C-alpha positions, -999 to +999 in steps of 0.1 A: +317-535+196+347-549+179+358-584+187+384-606+171+382-644+172+406-672+166+394-679+131+428-681+115+437-714+132+434-750+120+424-778+143+454-796+158+464-828+140+467-861+158+499-861+177+524-889+177+531-905+211+555-885+231+550-852+214+526-824+228+499-811+205+505-778+187+482-753+170+495-739+137+481-711+116+461-726+087+481-707+060+515-711+077+542-735+069+563-737+100+597-722+092+627-717+115+625-685+136+652-660+132+662-637+160+658-600+157+688-578+166+669-566+197+636-569+215+607-551+198+573-541+212+545-545+187+512-527+195+479-532+178+450-507+187+414-515+177+390-486+181+356-473+172+337-442+180+313-460+203+336-479+227+369-480+245+399-489+224+414-524+228+451-523+229+472-554+225+510-550+230+536-577+232+574-580+231+592-603+208+628-610+197+617-635+170+609-627+134+576-645+138+547-636+161+514-652+169+487-640+194+454-655+202+436-637+230+402-653+238+388-628+262+395-599+237+387-622+208+420-613+190+440-633+166+470-616+151+499-634+134+528-624+112+565-619+105+589-591+111+617-583+087+641-554+095+646-532+064+681-521+072+672-485+082+649-475+111+620-497+101+605-531+098+584-548+072+554-565+090+535-591+071+503-600+091+470-618+092+442-604+114+407-617+121+378-604+141+341-605+147+315-578+149+285-583+172+252-577+153+217-578+168+193-600+148+159-599+165+164-609+201+197-627+196+232-615+189+250-629+159+288-626+152+299-617+118+336-628+111+360-607+091+397-609+083+425-591+065+461-598+057+488-578+041+521-562+048+532-527+058+565-509+064+566-495+099+592-469+111+601-471+148+577-451+170+553-444+142+516-456+140+500-467+108+463-474+102+462-509+086+424-511+082+395-488+085+358-500+083+333-472+089+341-458+123+364-488+132+401-484+128+430-508+135+464-491+140+498-508+142+531-496+156+565-509+167+593-497+189+624-509+204+616-524+238+629-504+268+634-525+300+617-507+329+643-494+353+643-511+387+645-489+418 
């Protein structure tokens, strides 16, 4: 079973009076977010031979994305930079845990990866493979569902 935790986040710092607390990525220096020319849908698929794939899909118009899904155990952050053609450079950080039986208890082993990949619209790219586990990433222009 493939799980992904929120291991890439630092604890929130004390907050000055009047300002809400905020979580930031440990390796991130907050920078102004730039708008993309259009909404893009980014899809991350985690699969292995033994279970159902986990698909995470979200829409963004910002060049920076950050997801942390507790139930699925997924943390995925990064930036999107259009490359001037039909593609996008995606710089990302991804972390996960793998459940491992040790005696009568289950232990979770943490793993992470970071890097960058050039994606063409509508094309899927495997960004990491470990044994029978594969993580694939794709991007497409977001299509508003038609209302009837």
